[in-house]
PADRENNU-231007 format. One record per residue (C-alpha): x, y, z; residue number from 0. Coordinates in steps of 0.25 Angstrom, whole numbers, padded with zeros to 4 digits. Example, Ala and Ser with C-alpha at 12.3 -4.5 7.8 and 13.67 -1.06 7.14 Angstrom:
0049	-0018	0031	0
0055	-0004	0029	1
END
This chain:
0232	-0464	0640	0
0239	-0464	0653	1
0241	-0479	0653	2
0247	-0478	0639	3
0256	-0467	0643	4
0261	-0475	0655	5
0264	-0487	0646	6
0272	-0479	0636	7
0280	-0472	0646	8
0290	-0484	0649	9
0292	-0486	0633	10
0295	-0471	0632	11
0304	-0472	0643	12
0311	-0484	0638	13
0313	-0477	0624	14
0319	-0465	0631	15
0329	-0474	0638	16
0333	-0480	0625	17
0335	-0467	0618	18
0343	-0462	0630	19
0351	-0474	0629	20
0353	-0473	0614	21
0357	-0458	0616	22
0367	-0462	0627	23
0373	-0472	0618	24
0374	-0463	0606	25
0380	-0452	0614	26
0390	-0462	0619	27
0394	-0466	0605	28
0394	-0451	0601	29
0404	-0448	0612	30
0412	-0460	0609	31
0413	-0456	0594	32
0417	-0441	0598	33
0428	-0447	0607	34
0433	-0456	0596	35
0433	-0445	0586	36
0440	-0436	0596	37
0451	-0446	0598	38
0452	-0448	0583	39
0453	-0433	0579	40
0462	-0429	0590	41
0472	-0440	0587	42
0472	-0439	0572	43
0482	-0430	0564	44
0476	-0428	0551	45
0466	-0417	0554	46
0470	-0405	0563	47
0456	-0400	0565	48
0451	-0414	0570	49
0463	-0415	0579	50
0462	-0401	0585	51
0446	-0402	0586	52
0443	-0417	0587	53
0428	-0421	0583	54
0424	-0406	0581	55
0434	-0405	0570	56
0427	-0415	0562	57
0415	-0406	0560	58
0422	-0398	0550	59
0421	-0409	0540	60
0406	-0410	0543	61
0404	-0395	0541	62
0413	-0395	0529	63
0404	-0406	0522	64
0391	-0400	0525	65
0396	-0386	0521	66
0395	-0391	0507	67
0380	-0392	0509	68
0377	-0380	0518	69
0384	-0371	0508	70
0375	-0373	0497	71
0362	-0372	0505	72
0365	-0361	0515	73
0377	-0353	0512	74
0380	-0352	0497	75
0374	-0341	0489	76
0366	-0345	0476	77
0377	-0342	0467	78
0390	-0345	0475	79
0391	-0360	0476	80
0400	-0369	0468	81
0400	-0378	0459	82
0386	-0374	0458	83
0378	-0363	0465	84
0364	-0364	0471	85
0358	-0356	0460	86
0364	-0366	0449	87
0360	-0378	0457	88
0346	-0372	0460	89
0343	-0370	0445	90
0347	-0384	0442	91
0339	-0390	0453	92
0326	-0382	0449	93
0328	-0386	0434	94
0329	-0400	0438	95
0317	-0400	0447	96
0310	-0392	0435	97
0305	-0381	0445	98
0304	-0366	0443	99
0318	-0361	0440	100
0315	-0346	0441	101
0321	-0337	0451	102
0316	-0324	0457	103
0320	-0310	0461	104
0334	-0310	0454	105
0346	-0318	0450	106
0357	-0322	0461	107
0367	-0323	0450	108
0378	-0312	0450	109
0380	-0307	0436	110
0393	-0299	0439	111
0404	-0310	0441	112
0414	-0312	0429	113
0410	-0323	0420	114
0395	-0322	0423	115
0387	-0326	0410	116
0374	-0319	0406	117
0366	-0322	0394	118
0361	-0310	0385	119
0346	-0310	0383	120
0340	-0306	0370	121
0330	-0294	0369	122
0322	-0304	0361	123
0323	-0317	0368	124
0318	-0330	0361	125
0303	-0332	0362	126
0298	-0346	0366	127
0292	-0349	0353	128
0305	-0345	0346	129
0313	-0354	0355	130
0319	-0367	0349	131
0322	-0380	0355	132
0337	-0384	0358	133
0343	-0388	0345	134
0348	-0402	0342	135
0363	-0404	0341	136
0370	-0416	0335	137
0383	-0422	0340	138
0391	-0432	0332	139
0386	-0429	0318	140
0397	-0439	0312	141
0393	-0450	0322	142
0384	-0462	0318	143
0375	-0458	0329	144
0375	-0442	0331	145
0368	-0437	0343	146
0358	-0425	0342	147
0352	-0419	0354	148
0346	-0405	0358	149
0350	-0407	0372	150
0356	-0395	0378	151
0360	-0399	0392	152
0364	-0413	0396	153
0370	-0421	0407	154
0385	-0421	0408	155
0394	-0433	0412	156
0391	-0440	0425	157
0396	-0454	0427	158
0388	-0465	0433	159
0397	-0467	0445	160
0399	-0452	0447	161
0384	-0451	0448	162
0374	-0461	0453	163
0365	-0471	0446	164
0352	-0463	0449	165
0359	-0450	0445	166
0362	-0457	0431	167
0348	-0462	0430	168
0342	-0449	0433	169
0351	-0441	0423	170
0348	-0452	0412	171
0333	-0451	0414	172
0333	-0436	0415	173
0342	-0434	0403	174
0333	-0442	0394	175
0321	-0434	0399	176
0328	-0421	0396	177
0334	-0426	0383	178
0348	-0423	0387	179
0360	-0432	0387	180
0368	-0437	0399	181
0383	-0440	0399	182
0387	-0453	0406	183
0400	-0447	0412	184
0413	-0456	0411	185
0407	-0467	0420	186
0401	-0475	0408	187
0387	-0478	0404	188
0378	-0484	0414	189
0364	-0490	0413	190
0358	-0478	0420	191
0363	-0468	0409	192
0355	-0476	0399	193
0342	-0479	0407	194
0337	-0465	0406	195
0338	-0465	0390	196
0346	-0452	0389	197
0356	-0448	0379	198
0370	-0452	0384	199
0383	-0447	0382	200
0394	-0457	0386	201
0406	-0451	0392	202
0419	-0458	0389	203
0428	-0455	0401	204
0443	-0457	0403	205
0440	-0470	0409	206
0431	-0474	0398	207
0421	-0480	0407	208
0410	-0488	0400	209
0418	-0489	0387	210
0431	-0495	0391	211
0438	-0508	0390	212
0444	-0516	0402	213
0457	-0508	0400	214
0450	-0494	0400	215
0451	-0492	0385	216
0440	-0487	0377	217
0432	-0499	0371	218
0424	-0497	0358	219
0415	-0508	0362	220
0411	-0501	0374	221
0408	-0488	0367	222
0399	-0496	0357	223
0391	-0502	0369	224
0389	-0488	0375	225
0386	-0482	0361	226
0376	-0493	0359	227
0366	-0486	0368	228
0358	-0476	0360	229
0357	-0467	0372	230
0372	-0465	0372	231
0373	-0453	0362	232
0387	-0448	0363	233
0401	-0451	0369	234
0409	-0441	0377	235
0424	-0443	0379	236
0428	-0437	0392	237
0441	-0430	0392	238
0440	-0422	0404	239
0429	-0417	0414	240
0427	-0402	0419	241
0429	-0405	0434	242
0442	-0414	0432	243
0449	-0411	0419	244
0461	-0420	0419	245
0455	-0430	0428	246
0446	-0443	0425	247
0433	-0446	0432	248
0434	-0449	0446	249
0423	-0459	0452	250
0426	-0462	0467	251
0427	-0477	0470	252
0415	-0476	0480	253
0406	-0473	0468	254
0411	-0484	0459	255
0400	-0495	0461	256
0400	-0508	0455	257
0390	-0503	0444	258
0398	-0491	0441	259
0411	-0499	0440	260
0405	-0509	0430	261
0400	-0497	0421	262
0414	-0491	0422	263
0422	-0503	0422	264
0430	-0500	0435	265
0432	-0507	0448	266
0421	-0505	0459	267
0424	-0495	0470	268
0437	-0490	0463	269
0439	-0475	0460	270
0436	-0473	0445	271
0446	-0463	0441	272
0446	-0461	0426	273
0459	-0457	0419	274
0461	-0442	0417	275
0460	-0443	0402	276
0458	-0454	0392	277
0471	-0461	0391	278
0468	-0464	0376	279
0466	-0449	0373	280
0479	-0442	0373	281
0477	-0432	0361	282
0466	-0425	0353	283
0469	-0436	0342	284
0465	-0447	0352	285
0453	-0439	0357	286
0448	-0438	0343	287
0451	-0453	0341	288
0443	-0456	0353	289
0431	-0448	0349	290
0431	-0454	0335	291
0432	-0468	0341	292
0421	-0467	0351	293
0412	-0460	0340	294
0415	-0471	0330	295
0413	-0482	0339	296
0400	-0476	0346	297
0394	-0469	0334	298
0390	-0458	0343	299
0395	-0443	0345	300
0408	-0442	0354	301
0414	-0430	0360	302
0423	-0427	0372	303
0422	-0420	0385	304
0434	-0411	0390	305
0437	-0399	0399	306
0444	-0388	0392	307
0457	-0384	0398	308
0469	-0383	0389	309
0462	-0381	0376	310
0473	-0381	0365	311
0469	-0396	0363	312
0456	-0391	0357	313
0463	-0384	0346	314
0471	-0397	0343	315
0459	-0406	0344	316
0450	-0397	0335	317
0461	-0396	0325	318
0463	-0411	0325	319
0448	-0413	0323	320
0449	-0403	0311	321
0460	-0411	0305	322
0453	-0425	0307	323
0439	-0420	0302	324
0426	-0415	0308	325
0421	-0429	0311	326
0433	-0432	0321	327
0428	-0421	0330	328
0421	-0424	0344	329
0406	-0423	0343	330
0406	-0415	0355	331
0415	-0409	0366	332
0410	-0408	0380	333
0418	-0396	0387	334
0418	-0397	0402	335
0421	-0385	0410	336
0431	-0386	0422	337
0419	-0382	0431	338
0413	-0396	0428	339
0409	-0406	0438	340
0413	-0420	0443	341
0410	-0431	0453	342
0424	-0430	0458	343
0437	-0422	0454	344
0450	-0417	0460	345
0448	-0403	0465	346
0460	-0397	0457	347
0453	-0402	0444	348
0439	-0398	0448	349
0443	-0384	0452	350
0455	-0380	0443	351
0456	-0387	0430	352
0450	-0385	0416	353
0442	-0373	0410	354
0428	-0369	0414	355
0417	-0371	0404	356
0416	-0356	0402	357
0430	-0356	0396	358
0431	-0370	0389	359
0417	-0370	0382	360
0419	-0358	0373	361
0433	-0362	0371	362
0429	-0376	0365	363
0418	-0370	0357	364
0427	-0359	0351	365
0438	-0370	0348	366
0427	-0379	0341	367
0423	-0367	0333	368
0437	-0363	0329	369
0439	-0377	0323	370
0426	-0377	0316	371
0421	-0389	0325	372
0410	-0382	0333	373
0399	-0388	0325	374
0405	-0402	0325	375
0408	-0403	0339	376
0397	-0401	0349	377
0400	-0395	0363	378
0395	-0399	0376	379
0398	-0390	0388	380
0399	-0395	0402	381
0403	-0390	0416	382
0394	-0383	0426	383
0383	-0379	0417	384
0370	-0382	0425	385
0361	-0369	0423	386
0355	-0363	0410	387
0365	-0352	0410	388
0376	-0361	0411	389
0371	-0369	0399	390
0367	-0357	0391	391
0381	-0351	0393	392
0387	-0364	0387	393
0378	-0363	0375	394
0382	-0349	0373	395
0396	-0353	0372	396
0393	-0363	0362	397
0391	-0377	0368	398
0381	-0387	0362	399
0377	-0394	0375	400
0379	-0393	0390	401
0380	-0404	0399	402
0380	-0404	0415	403
0382	-0414	0426	404
0380	-0406	0438	405
0368	-0399	0433	406
0361	-0413	0432	407
0367	-0417	0445	408
0359	-0405	0451	409
0347	-0410	0443	410
0349	-0424	0450	411
0349	-0417	0464	412
0364	-0414	0466	413
0366	-0404	0478	414
0380	-0401	0475	415
0385	-0409	0487	416
0399	-0410	0481	417
0399	-0425	0484	418
0399	-0431	0470	419
0413	-0438	0473	420
0409	-0444	0486	421
0397	-0454	0483	422
0389	-0446	0494	423
0381	-0437	0485	424
0369	-0434	0493	425
0359	-0433	0481	426
0363	-0447	0475	427
0369	-0442	0462	428
0384	-0445	0464	429
0383	-0456	0474	430
0381	-0471	0473	431
0376	-0472	0487	432
0363	-0478	0486	433
0357	-0471	0497	434
0361	-0457	0492	435
0356	-0461	0478	436
0342	-0464	0483	437
0339	-0449	0483	438
0341	-0448	0468	439
0329	-0454	0461	440
0332	-0455	0446	441
0318	-0453	0441	442
0316	-0440	0449	443
0330	-0434	0445	444
0329	-0438	0431	445
0317	-0428	0430	446
0326	-0417	0436	447
0337	-0420	0427	448
0328	-0418	0415	449
0322	-0406	0421	450
0336	-0400	0423	451
0340	-0402	0408	452
0327	-0397	0403	453
0327	-0385	0411	454
0341	-0382	0408	455
0338	-0382	0393	456
0325	-0374	0395	457
0332	-0363	0403	458
0344	-0362	0394	459
0334	-0360	0383	460
0328	-0348	0392	461
0342	-0342	0391	462
0344	-0344	0376	463
0330	-0338	0373	464
0333	-0326	0382	465
0346	-0324	0373	466
0337	-0324	0361	467
0340	-0338	0355	468
0331	-0349	0352	469
0338	-0361	0359	470
0350	-0363	0369	471
0360	-0368	0358	472
0358	-0354	0351	473
0365	-0347	0362	474
0378	-0340	0358	475
0389	-0333	0366	476
0384	-0320	0364	477
0371	-0324	0372	478
0379	-0323	0385	479
0389	-0313	0392	480
0399	-0315	0403	481
0403	-0305	0413	482
0418	-0301	0412	483
0428	-0296	0423	484
0422	-0281	0421	485
0408	-0286	0425	486
0403	-0284	0411	487
0398	-0295	0402	488
0403	-0299	0388	489
0397	-0308	0378	490
0402	-0322	0378	491
0405	-0321	0363	492
0415	-0310	0367	493
0421	-0318	0378	494
0421	-0330	0369	495
0421	-0326	0355	496
0414	-0336	0346	497
0423	-0343	0336	498
0415	-0348	0324	499
0421	-0358	0314	500
0422	-0352	0300	501
0408	-0352	0292	502
0402	-0361	0303	503
0389	-0359	0312	504
0385	-0372	0319	505
0371	-0375	0315	506
0367	-0379	0329	507
0371	-0366	0336	508
0364	-0354	0329	509
0367	-0340	0334	510
0356	-0334	0342	511
0351	-0319	0343	512
0357	-0309	0353	513
END
């Protein structure tokens, strides 16, 4: 033993000398780096902080960056963070993992602030044996290939490009397992949308990616190619998006890979900036013409997506539909709230333009009823609806379907790092960095996507049964109340009185019991 110790001693001593030498070299480089940075900072004139406090002043950028992460884990309360607080994210995470989503002791939600929504429970709630499955709804009754589905909660538009290949694959596989649809977003139809076998809504964005000719015009042959896929069930013409009304899609050049460029028909590495509106849609007349053109060419239901701001145009649009005939109407309207999300948008638009969904959704529903179009035109609600209460409120207001993008991003593992536009997403969802994508396993995340959708429908059903109706689509405005300025609540049907068309009661929206 002593001999071995004596033999090992020179080796250990040599290793210590090597480590000491390396330490000295690294220390020297460190000191040199500090000197260089000191000289750069003290001589530059762009930043006062760095000029006055060279080297040390740079730490403010580091602390500012990591503050985004520390706030949500250590300092923010359960209900105070934006755009989604910890309670909302936690529900989505647990639903996606299909684990117990009950809580103990009491709610952390303050029921006193103005605008708080509460559902009114019935003294005789619906028994399990009396509950009904979510009913079927048919879109595009005058199409050659109408679309009938009972899916309540679906995946909103997220383009391949804005999100990664494994994210699209997971969403496609998860949507198929859950029986819901997924929207392609405006980036075109990729093989990864199709490989899961889910129902697809193809979004025609302002750049017409995937259905354009070489000059950027809508190409009927490309529409037929897309429609030839049986899984493509509907087409959605995107007029505007909640987080950036009046601004087209923005995909930074760093995320425009060769594959994405080929699918979209754009140069590799260039910023993909879509026009702020369809250049060939200048009026309601041209909007209806476009809808009918795509519907005739594809044979499938066609609607449009819009943020409601100035709403006088709805009266003119619905009046023209009445004049043209009921068949000319869009098969659906997706109304997106100003509180919707995006991969990249200017702050003035994301913060200050458009009406929130809580105002625009009832407005649209009432206008459709006023013109007798509610049964003909189905409504899809979009914009910050990621929990059962959010979805149940939208159903009370009269929507037929709810779609979410960020909710399903949470199901994929999003941590709200707010880096969607930087190609540095730490969870691999919104980045094309292969190293970061390794953490997103499509097969595993597909299970979470499906669980999130199923648990959403199940827990919306719990609210519906508590209100005394058989299934979620039977919820009405009188099933919920909202807190007013005086601290007392009023029924939603008093705040937003129902407007029913003469002698009409939509067959797929039967009133429940109070």
